[in-house]
Residue frames as a rotation matrix with the C-alpha (Angstrom) as fourth column:
MET 1
-0.372 0.910 -0.183 46.92
-0.456 -0.351 -0.818 -60.61
-0.808 -0.221 0.546 205.76
LEU 2
-0.072 0.333 -0.940 46.57
-0.990 0.089 0.108 -61.92
0.119 0.939 0.324 202.19
HIS 3
-0.734 -0.258 -0.628 47.41
-0.272 0.959 -0.076 -65.48
0.622 0.115 -0.775 203.19
GLU 4
-0.847 0.514 0.134 44.82
-0.031 0.204 -0.978 -65.36
-0.530 -0.833 -0.157 206.01
LYS 5
-0.020 0.866 -0.499 42.18
-0.791 -0.319 -0.522 -64.46
-0.612 0.384 0.692 203.46
ARG 6
-0.293 -0.160 -0.942 43.37
-0.842 0.510 0.175 -67.23
0.453 0.845 -0.285 201.15
ASP 7
-0.979 -0.165 -0.119 42.84
-0.087 0.869 -0.488 -69.86
0.183 -0.467 -0.865 203.89
ARG 8
-0.383 0.917 0.114 39.11
-0.586 -0.146 -0.797 -69.05
-0.714 -0.372 0.593 204.08
HIS 9
0.187 0.534 0.825 36.56
0.351 0.748 -0.564 -70.98
-0.918 0.395 -0.048 202.02
PRO 10
-0.708 -0.533 0.463 37.27
0.589 -0.085 0.804 -70.91
-0.390 0.842 0.374 198.28
GLU 11
0.217 0.724 -0.655 35.73
-0.013 -0.668 -0.744 -68.10
-0.976 0.170 -0.135 196.28
ARG 12
0.598 0.037 0.801 35.34
0.770 0.253 -0.586 -67.71
-0.224 0.967 0.123 192.58
VAL 13
0.311 -0.516 0.798 36.80
0.265 -0.760 -0.594 -64.19
0.913 0.396 -0.099 192.63
LYS 14
0.102 -0.386 -0.917 39.12
0.992 0.112 0.063 -63.35
0.078 -0.916 0.394 195.44
ARG 15
0.754 0.167 0.635 39.05
0.168 -0.984 0.059 -59.83
0.635 0.062 -0.770 196.91
VAL 16
-0.163 -0.846 -0.508 42.17
0.951 0.003 -0.309 -58.25
0.262 -0.534 0.804 198.36
THR 17
0.661 0.339 0.670 41.71
0.169 -0.936 0.308 -55.17
0.731 -0.090 -0.676 200.53
ALA 18
-0.431 -0.873 0.230 44.06
0.033 -0.270 -0.962 -53.29
0.902 -0.407 0.145 202.78
ASP 19
-0.914 0.234 0.332 41.37
-0.367 -0.124 -0.922 -53.06
-0.175 -0.964 0.199 205.45
ASP 20
-0.678 0.705 0.207 37.82
0.677 0.709 -0.200 -54.27
-0.288 0.005 -0.958 206.05
GLY 21
-0.233 0.580 -0.780 36.29
-0.116 -0.813 -0.570 -50.96
-0.966 -0.043 0.257 204.91
PRO 22
0.709 0.569 0.416 34.54
0.350 0.228 -0.909 -50.51
-0.612 0.790 -0.038 201.58
THR 23
-0.500 -0.856 0.129 36.72
0.472 -0.145 0.869 -50.21
-0.726 0.496 0.477 198.51
ILE 24
0.184 0.595 -0.783 35.70
-0.334 -0.711 -0.619 -47.53
-0.924 0.376 0.067 196.02
ARG 25
0.411 -0.119 -0.904 37.58
-0.910 0.004 -0.414 -48.67
0.053 0.993 -0.106 192.91
THR 26
0.113 -0.384 0.916 38.24
-0.317 0.860 0.400 -52.32
-0.942 -0.335 -0.025 192.20
ALA 27
0.103 -0.140 -0.985 39.57
-0.980 0.153 -0.125 -54.37
0.168 0.978 -0.121 189.32
VAL 28
0.758 0.106 0.644 39.43
-0.241 0.962 0.125 -58.10
-0.607 -0.250 0.755 188.73
ILE 29
-0.109 -0.896 -0.431 42.80
-0.943 -0.044 0.330 -59.48
-0.315 0.442 -0.840 187.62
ASN 30
-0.816 -0.292 -0.498 42.72
-0.514 0.761 0.396 -62.43
0.263 0.580 -0.771 185.21
GLY 31
-0.041 0.944 -0.327 39.13
-0.457 0.273 0.846 -63.15
0.888 0.184 0.421 186.25
VAL 32
0.199 0.078 -0.977 40.14
0.530 0.830 0.174 -64.48
0.824 -0.552 0.124 189.68
LEU 33
-0.335 -0.439 -0.834 41.47
0.941 -0.195 -0.275 -61.75
-0.041 -0.877 0.478 191.99
ASP 34
0.570 0.612 0.548 39.54
0.559 -0.778 0.288 -58.63
0.603 0.142 -0.785 192.97
VAL 35
-0.255 -0.755 -0.605 41.88
0.963 -0.257 -0.085 -55.85
-0.091 -0.604 0.792 194.13
PRO 36
0.678 0.371 -0.635 41.62
0.351 -0.922 -0.164 -52.15
-0.646 -0.112 -0.755 194.85
PHE 37
-0.033 -0.717 0.696 43.22
0.994 -0.095 -0.050 -49.98
0.102 0.691 0.716 192.21
CYS 38
0.308 0.009 -0.951 44.38
0.336 -0.937 0.100 -46.42
-0.890 -0.350 -0.292 192.03
PRO 39
0.758 -0.091 0.646 44.55
0.617 -0.222 -0.755 -44.42
0.212 0.971 -0.112 188.79
ASP 40
0.322 -0.747 -0.581 47.98
0.389 -0.455 0.801 -42.78
-0.863 -0.484 0.144 188.64
ALA 41
0.932 0.137 0.336 48.20
0.362 -0.320 -0.875 -40.43
-0.012 0.937 -0.348 185.66
GLY 42
0.667 -0.745 -0.021 51.65
-0.732 -0.660 0.170 -39.34
-0.140 -0.098 -0.985 186.84
SER 43
0.054 -0.638 0.768 53.08
-0.272 0.731 0.626 -42.82
-0.961 -0.243 -0.134 186.36
ASP 44
-0.258 -0.244 -0.935 54.57
-0.961 -0.039 0.275 -43.98
-0.103 0.969 -0.224 183.08
ALA 45
-0.703 -0.059 -0.709 53.81
-0.246 0.955 0.165 -47.62
0.667 0.290 -0.686 183.96
SER 46
0.556 0.818 0.145 51.18
-0.562 0.241 0.792 -49.69
0.613 -0.522 0.594 185.71
ILE 47
-0.560 -0.806 0.192 52.46
-0.621 0.254 -0.742 -51.24
0.549 -0.534 -0.643 188.93
ILE 48
0.634 0.657 -0.408 51.51
-0.197 0.647 0.736 -54.35
0.748 -0.387 0.540 190.85
GLY 49
0.181 -0.548 0.817 52.82
-0.981 -0.159 0.110 -54.94
0.070 -0.821 -0.566 194.37
ARG 50
-0.701 -0.573 -0.425 54.59
-0.538 0.816 -0.213 -58.18
0.469 0.079 -0.880 195.23
PRO 51
-0.765 0.436 0.474 51.84
-0.224 0.511 -0.830 -59.33
-0.604 -0.741 -0.293 197.68
VAL 52
0.291 0.900 -0.325 49.17
-0.671 -0.050 -0.740 -58.99
-0.682 0.434 0.589 194.99
LEU 53
0.065 -0.343 -0.937 51.33
-0.913 0.358 -0.195 -60.83
0.402 0.869 -0.290 192.46
ASP 54
-0.900 -0.425 0.098 52.04
-0.423 0.793 -0.438 -63.63
0.108 -0.436 -0.894 194.95
GLU 55
-0.360 0.860 0.362 48.33
-0.288 0.266 -0.920 -64.01
-0.887 -0.435 0.152 195.66
LEU 56
0.434 0.496 -0.752 47.58
-0.846 -0.064 -0.530 -64.01
-0.311 0.866 0.392 191.93
ARG 57
-0.333 -0.650 -0.683 50.23
-0.801 0.577 -0.158 -66.70
0.497 0.494 -0.713 191.32
ASP 58
-0.844 0.134 0.519 48.60
-0.288 0.702 -0.651 -68.84
-0.452 -0.699 -0.554 194.02
LEU 59
0.113 0.990 0.082 45.34
-0.259 0.109 -0.960 -68.63
-0.959 0.087 0.269 192.04
VAL 60
0.920 0.061 -0.386 46.83
-0.391 0.102 -0.915 -68.80
-0.017 0.993 0.117 188.52
THR 61
0.651 -0.672 0.354 49.61
0.125 0.554 0.823 -71.37
-0.749 -0.491 0.444 188.74
ASN 62
0.099 -0.648 0.755 51.07
0.942 0.305 0.139 -70.91
-0.321 0.698 0.640 185.26
LEU 63
0.955 0.260 -0.142 51.16
0.222 -0.945 -0.240 -67.10
-0.197 0.198 -0.960 185.28
PRO 64
0.268 -0.917 0.294 54.33
0.892 0.121 -0.436 -66.04
0.364 0.379 0.851 183.42
VAL 65
0.899 -0.166 -0.404 56.43
0.073 -0.855 0.514 -63.44
-0.431 -0.492 -0.756 185.24
GLU 66
0.678 -0.644 0.356 59.26
0.499 0.047 -0.866 -62.00
0.540 0.764 0.353 183.18
HIS 67
0.265 -0.715 -0.647 62.63
0.784 -0.231 0.576 -61.07
-0.561 -0.660 0.500 184.67
VAL 68
0.972 0.047 0.231 63.68
0.169 -0.821 -0.545 -57.52
0.164 0.569 -0.806 183.72
ASP 69
0.262 -0.946 -0.191 67.36
0.641 0.023 0.767 -56.98
-0.721 -0.323 0.612 183.01
PRO 70
-0.851 -0.523 -0.040 68.49
0.234 -0.312 -0.921 -54.29
0.469 -0.793 0.388 183.52
PRO 71
-0.340 0.745 -0.574 66.05
0.914 0.119 -0.387 -53.52
-0.220 -0.657 -0.721 186.34
VAL 72
0.052 0.481 0.875 63.59
0.554 -0.743 0.375 -50.66
0.831 0.465 -0.305 185.95
ARG 73
-0.897 -0.343 -0.280 64.21
0.430 -0.523 -0.736 -47.65
0.106 -0.780 0.616 188.21
VAL 74
0.092 0.980 0.178 61.03
0.652 -0.194 0.733 -46.44
0.753 0.048 -0.656 189.87
VAL 75
-0.895 -0.226 0.386 60.59
-0.100 -0.739 -0.666 -43.26
0.435 -0.635 0.639 191.89
VAL 76
-0.269 0.808 -0.523 57.99
0.825 0.474 0.307 -43.97
0.496 -0.349 -0.795 194.57
ALA 77
0.685 0.597 0.418 55.90
0.255 -0.734 0.630 -41.62
0.683 -0.325 -0.655 196.70
GLY 78
0.881 -0.385 -0.275 58.18
0.162 -0.301 0.940 -39.46
-0.444 -0.873 -0.203 198.81
GLY 79
0.730 -0.558 -0.393 60.84
-0.682 -0.560 -0.471 -39.38
0.042 0.612 -0.790 196.10
SER 80
-0.027 -0.788 0.615 62.86
-0.576 0.515 0.635 -42.45
-0.817 -0.337 -0.468 197.03
MET 81
0.059 -0.084 -0.995 64.09
-0.965 0.250 -0.079 -44.76
0.255 0.965 -0.066 194.27
THR 82
0.111 -0.035 0.993 63.65
-0.426 0.901 0.080 -48.51
-0.898 -0.432 0.085 194.03
LEU 83
-0.679 -0.382 -0.626 64.52
-0.730 0.272 0.627 -51.10
-0.069 0.883 -0.464 191.40
CYS 84
0.448 0.826 0.343 61.98
-0.660 0.564 -0.496 -53.45
-0.603 -0.004 0.798 189.85
HIS 85
-0.611 -0.788 0.076 63.31
-0.605 0.527 0.597 -56.77
-0.510 0.319 -0.799 188.61
ALA 86
-0.773 0.399 0.492 60.13
0.521 0.843 0.134 -58.31
-0.362 0.360 -0.860 187.18
LYS 87
-0.607 0.694 -0.387 57.06
-0.758 -0.652 0.020 -57.56
-0.238 0.306 0.922 185.11
VAL 88
-0.704 0.494 0.510 53.85
0.416 0.869 -0.267 -59.40
-0.575 0.024 -0.818 184.38
ASN 89
-0.839 0.532 -0.110 51.10
-0.404 -0.474 0.782 -59.06
0.364 0.701 0.613 181.80
ILE 90
-0.779 0.626 0.028 47.58
0.338 0.456 -0.823 -59.28
-0.528 -0.632 -0.567 183.18
ASP 91
-0.502 0.756 0.420 43.99
0.414 -0.215 0.884 -58.92
0.759 0.618 -0.205 182.05
LEU 92
-0.953 0.174 -0.249 41.82
0.141 -0.471 -0.871 -56.47
-0.269 -0.865 0.424 183.97
GLN 93
-0.170 0.938 0.302 38.15
0.657 -0.121 0.744 -55.92
0.735 0.325 -0.596 184.37
ILE 94
-0.977 -0.208 0.054 37.44
0.121 -0.739 -0.663 -52.61
0.178 -0.641 0.747 186.06
THR 95
-0.188 0.941 -0.283 34.23
0.978 0.155 -0.137 -52.00
-0.085 -0.302 -0.949 187.96
THR 96
-0.998 -0.065 -0.017 32.61
0.062 -0.991 0.119 -48.75
-0.025 0.117 0.993 186.78
ALA 97
-0.343 0.926 -0.158 29.14
-0.161 -0.223 -0.961 -47.24
-0.926 -0.304 0.226 186.85
ALA 98
0.118 0.350 -0.929 29.05
-0.940 -0.262 -0.219 -47.47
-0.320 0.899 0.298 183.04
GLY 99
0.969 0.183 -0.167 29.88
-0.227 0.925 -0.306 -51.17
0.099 0.334 0.937 183.01
PRO 100
0.558 -0.782 0.278 33.04
-0.011 0.327 0.945 -53.22
-0.830 -0.530 0.174 183.18
PRO 101
0.691 -0.410 -0.595 35.62
-0.704 -0.197 -0.682 -52.27
0.163 0.891 -0.424 180.54
ALA 102
0.844 -0.426 0.325 37.91
0.285 0.871 0.401 -55.22
-0.454 -0.246 0.857 179.91
LEU 103
0.547 -0.769 -0.330 41.61
-0.836 -0.519 -0.176 -54.57
-0.036 0.372 -0.928 179.37
THR 104
0.971 -0.203 0.129 43.85
0.207 0.978 -0.022 -57.31
-0.121 0.048 0.991 178.06
ASN 105
0.410 -0.903 0.129 47.58
0.852 0.328 -0.408 -57.87
0.326 0.277 0.904 178.20
ILE 106
0.864 -0.094 0.495 48.34
-0.222 -0.953 0.206 -54.91
0.453 -0.288 -0.844 180.49
GLU 107
0.058 -0.928 -0.367 52.03
0.492 0.347 -0.798 -54.81
0.869 -0.135 0.477 181.38
CYS 108
0.925 0.191 0.330 52.66
-0.198 -0.499 0.844 -54.19
0.326 -0.846 -0.423 185.08
ILE 109
-0.178 -0.984 0.032 56.00
-0.321 0.027 -0.947 -53.66
0.930 -0.179 -0.321 186.73
VAL 110
0.556 0.315 -0.769 56.34
0.525 0.583 0.619 -55.69
0.644 -0.749 0.159 189.94
LEU 111
0.087 -0.457 0.885 57.19
-0.550 -0.763 -0.340 -53.48
0.830 -0.457 -0.318 192.90
ASP 112
-0.143 -0.244 -0.959 58.80
0.508 0.814 -0.283 -55.36
0.849 -0.528 0.007 195.80
VAL 113
-0.884 0.025 0.468 56.94
-0.385 -0.608 -0.694 -53.49
0.267 -0.793 0.547 198.52
PRO 114
-0.799 0.600 -0.042 53.92
0.519 0.652 -0.552 -54.47
-0.304 -0.463 -0.833 200.62
GLU 115
-0.728 0.548 -0.412 51.52
-0.628 -0.774 0.079 -52.60
-0.275 0.317 0.908 198.31
GLU 116
-0.638 0.572 0.516 48.06
0.424 0.820 -0.384 -54.18
-0.643 -0.026 -0.765 198.04
LYS 117
0.470 0.739 -0.483 46.70
-0.102 -0.497 -0.861 -51.76
-0.877 0.454 -0.158 195.44
LEU 118
0.016 -0.371 0.929 47.14
0.955 0.282 0.096 -51.99
-0.297 0.885 0.358 191.72
LEU 119
-0.054 -0.089 -0.995 48.39
-0.018 -0.996 0.091 -48.69
-0.998 0.022 0.052 190.26
LEU 120
0.422 0.261 0.869 47.14
0.837 0.256 -0.483 -48.00
-0.348 0.931 -0.110 186.74
GLY 121
-0.456 -0.763 -0.457 49.55
0.457 -0.642 0.616 -45.76
-0.764 0.072 0.642 184.85
ARG 122
-0.255 0.298 -0.920 48.93
-0.486 -0.862 -0.145 -43.12
-0.836 0.410 0.365 182.22
THR 123
-0.817 -0.112 -0.566 49.12
-0.571 0.296 0.766 -45.46
0.082 0.948 -0.306 179.19
THR 124
-0.823 0.552 -0.136 46.57
0.563 0.823 -0.069 -47.88
0.074 -0.133 -0.988 180.65
LEU 125
-0.272 0.741 -0.614 44.25
0.380 -0.504 -0.776 -45.04
-0.884 -0.445 -0.145 181.63
GLN 126
-0.423 0.068 -0.904 44.49
-0.682 -0.680 0.268 -43.49
-0.596 0.730 0.334 178.17
SER 127
-0.979 0.032 -0.200 43.61
-0.115 0.726 0.678 -46.85
0.167 0.687 -0.708 176.59
ILE 128
-0.409 0.894 -0.182 40.19
0.912 0.394 -0.115 -46.62
-0.031 -0.213 -0.977 178.28
GLY 129
0.111 0.472 0.874 39.74
0.637 -0.709 0.302 -42.94
0.763 0.523 -0.380 177.45
VAL 130
0.878 0.113 -0.464 40.98
0.455 -0.492 0.742 -41.42
-0.145 -0.863 -0.483 180.71
ASP 131
-0.079 -0.888 0.453 43.47
0.830 -0.310 -0.464 -38.65
0.553 0.339 0.761 179.92
LEU 132
0.387 0.269 -0.882 43.80
0.846 -0.483 0.224 -36.28
-0.366 -0.833 -0.415 182.88
ASP 133
-0.656 -0.658 -0.370 46.08
0.423 -0.726 0.542 -33.87
-0.626 0.199 0.754 181.02
ASP 134
-0.787 0.434 0.439 43.44
0.377 -0.225 0.899 -33.54
0.488 0.873 0.013 178.29
MET 135
0.200 0.911 -0.361 40.67
0.890 -0.015 0.455 -33.16
0.409 -0.412 -0.814 180.89
PHE 136
0.076 -0.241 -0.968 42.54
0.718 -0.661 0.221 -30.38
-0.692 -0.711 0.122 182.70
GLU 137
-0.907 -0.419 0.050 43.29
0.314 -0.593 0.742 -28.67
-0.281 0.688 0.669 179.38
ARG 138
-0.439 0.825 0.356 39.59
0.542 -0.073 0.837 -28.74
0.717 0.561 -0.415 178.43
LEU 139
0.359 0.548 -0.756 38.60
0.933 -0.208 0.292 -27.51
0.003 -0.810 -0.586 181.90
ALA 140
-0.371 -0.580 -0.725 41.06
0.520 -0.777 0.356 -24.61
-0.770 -0.245 0.590 181.65
GLN 141
-0.936 0.046 0.350 39.76
0.308 -0.378 0.873 -23.79
0.172 0.925 0.339 178.15
GLN 142
0.014 0.999 -0.045 36.19
0.834 0.013 0.552 -23.71
0.552 -0.045 -0.833 179.49
HIS 143
0.290 0.035 -0.956 37.25
0.790 -0.574 0.218 -21.17
-0.541 -0.818 -0.194 182.12
ILE 144
-0.764 -0.594 -0.254 39.06
0.307 -0.680 0.666 -19.08
-0.568 0.430 0.702 179.49
ASP 145
-0.693 0.572 0.438 36.02
0.495 -0.063 0.866 -19.22
0.523 0.818 -0.239 177.18
ALA 146
0.294 0.841 -0.454 33.71
0.927 -0.135 0.351 -18.24
0.234 -0.524 -0.819 180.05
ALA 147
-0.042 -0.397 -0.917 35.96
0.611 -0.737 0.291 -15.32
-0.791 -0.548 0.273 181.06
GLU 148
-0.947 -0.305 0.100 36.15
0.250 -0.507 0.825 -14.08
-0.200 0.806 0.557 177.46
ALA 149
-0.334 0.905 0.262 32.38
0.688 0.044 0.725 -14.34
0.645 0.422 -0.637 177.08
GLU 150
0.377 0.444 -0.813 31.89
0.902 -0.376 0.213 -12.42
-0.211 -0.813 -0.542 180.32
ALA 151
-0.433 -0.632 -0.642 34.35
0.416 -0.773 0.480 -9.72
-0.800 -0.059 0.597 179.20
ASP 152
-0.970 0.070 0.234 32.58
0.206 -0.286 0.936 -9.40
0.133 0.956 0.263 175.84
ASP 153
-0.232 0.963 -0.140 29.12
0.950 0.255 0.178 -9.34
0.207 -0.091 -0.974 177.39
VAL 154
-0.987 0.034 0.158 27.57
-0.048 -0.995 -0.088 -5.88
0.154 -0.095 0.984 177.02
PRO 155
-0.509 0.860 -0.043 24.15
0.430 0.211 -0.878 -5.46
-0.746 -0.465 -0.477 178.61
SER 156
-0.585 0.322 0.745 21.56
0.775 -0.050 0.630 -4.94
0.240 0.945 -0.220 175.89
ASP 157
0.487 0.870 -0.076 19.51
0.851 -0.454 0.265 -2.44
0.196 -0.194 -0.961 177.93
TYR 158
0.793 -0.264 -0.550 22.33
0.031 -0.883 0.469 0.13
-0.609 -0.389 -0.692 178.33
VAL 159
0.315 -0.722 0.617 24.73
0.939 0.144 -0.311 1.38
0.136 0.677 0.723 175.69
SER 160
0.360 -0.285 -0.888 27.02
0.315 -0.859 0.403 4.29
-0.878 -0.425 -0.220 176.46
ALA 161
0.251 -0.265 0.931 27.72
0.959 -0.062 -0.276 6.49
0.131 0.962 0.239 173.50
ARG 162
-0.425 -0.395 -0.814 29.29
0.436 -0.878 0.198 9.87
-0.793 -0.271 0.546 172.84
ASP 163
0.742 0.663 0.096 27.54
0.432 -0.364 -0.825 12.44
-0.512 0.654 -0.557 170.74
ARG 164
0.593 -0.516 0.618 29.39
0.643 -0.159 -0.749 14.41
0.485 0.842 0.237 168.06
SER 165
0.615 -0.367 0.698 30.66
-0.456 -0.888 -0.064 16.95
0.643 -0.279 -0.713 170.60
GLY 166
-0.391 -0.821 -0.417 32.37
-0.121 0.494 -0.861 14.19
0.912 -0.286 -0.292 172.62
ARG 167
-0.462 0.296 0.836 29.95
-0.886 -0.181 -0.426 14.45
0.026 -0.938 0.346 175.52
ARG 168
-0.964 0.229 0.132 28.41
0.201 0.960 -0.194 11.31
-0.171 -0.161 -0.972 176.92
GLY 169
-0.590 0.796 -0.137 25.00
-0.733 -0.456 0.505 11.03
0.340 0.398 0.852 175.50
GLY 170
-0.286 0.615 0.735 21.89
-0.605 0.478 -0.636 9.11
-0.743 -0.627 0.236 176.21
ALA 171
-0.471 0.058 -0.880 22.05
-0.820 0.340 0.461 6.59
0.326 0.938 -0.113 173.41
GLY 172
-0.502 0.307 -0.808 20.56
0.234 0.948 0.215 4.02
0.833 -0.081 -0.548 175.72
VAL 173
0.664 0.732 0.153 18.69
-0.066 -0.146 0.987 3.54
0.745 -0.666 -0.048 178.89
ALA 174
-0.127 -0.715 0.687 20.50
-0.848 -0.280 -0.449 4.29
0.514 -0.640 -0.571 182.12
PRO 175
-0.581 -0.113 -0.806 21.24
0.162 0.954 -0.251 1.27
0.798 -0.276 -0.536 184.25
PRO 176
0.526 0.850 -0.015 18.73
0.154 -0.078 0.985 0.71
0.837 -0.520 -0.172 187.01
CYS 177
-0.546 -0.608 0.576 19.60
-0.489 -0.327 -0.809 2.01
0.680 -0.723 -0.119 190.48
TRP 178
0.133 0.597 -0.791 18.56
0.361 0.714 0.599 -0.48
0.923 -0.366 -0.121 193.09
C-alpha cells in the first residue's frame, strides 16, 4: 500500500495512512513524511514500523539507521515478544490544536512488523509536557479534594447542637421539609 502511494505524483509532504479515512493525530517525520501516530505512555521507547522507515528512507536517501547489538526485546500488544535490530533518530512535527511542537533527534526503535503508525513512548510524550501518570494523579487528587470538601461541608442554615442537659436543642433552623 505504501509503495502504491509513492508512485502517485510527487508531493512535498507524503502522508501514510492505514486506510482512506480521516486520521486524527498526525506527525511529519523529517519534514517529508506525514504519518499517523499513537501516544503510548506505557511504552519506554518510541517505535517506528519497518514500512514507515522504508518509505522515509525512499524520501530521505542518507537517513542513518543504526544497528542495535544486542537486539532490543520488545513486548508487543497481546504480550508476545519480538526483537528489534535497528534504531533511527528522527525529527517530528506534531499537528495539534495549539500549534505544531517540533521535536528533534527522537530515537525510535525499528519494529519489523507491518505497522504504519508511529508510536510515541513515555519519554517523548513527557518532553512535550504530556505525562499521563501525572495527569491521573492530579485527577485522583481532585476527586479526593472534592470528597473531603463535601464531607466537611456543613449547611449554614442548620446547626445541630445539644443543650447543657444533653438534649438536642434548637441552636439553628430546622432543615426545610419539601
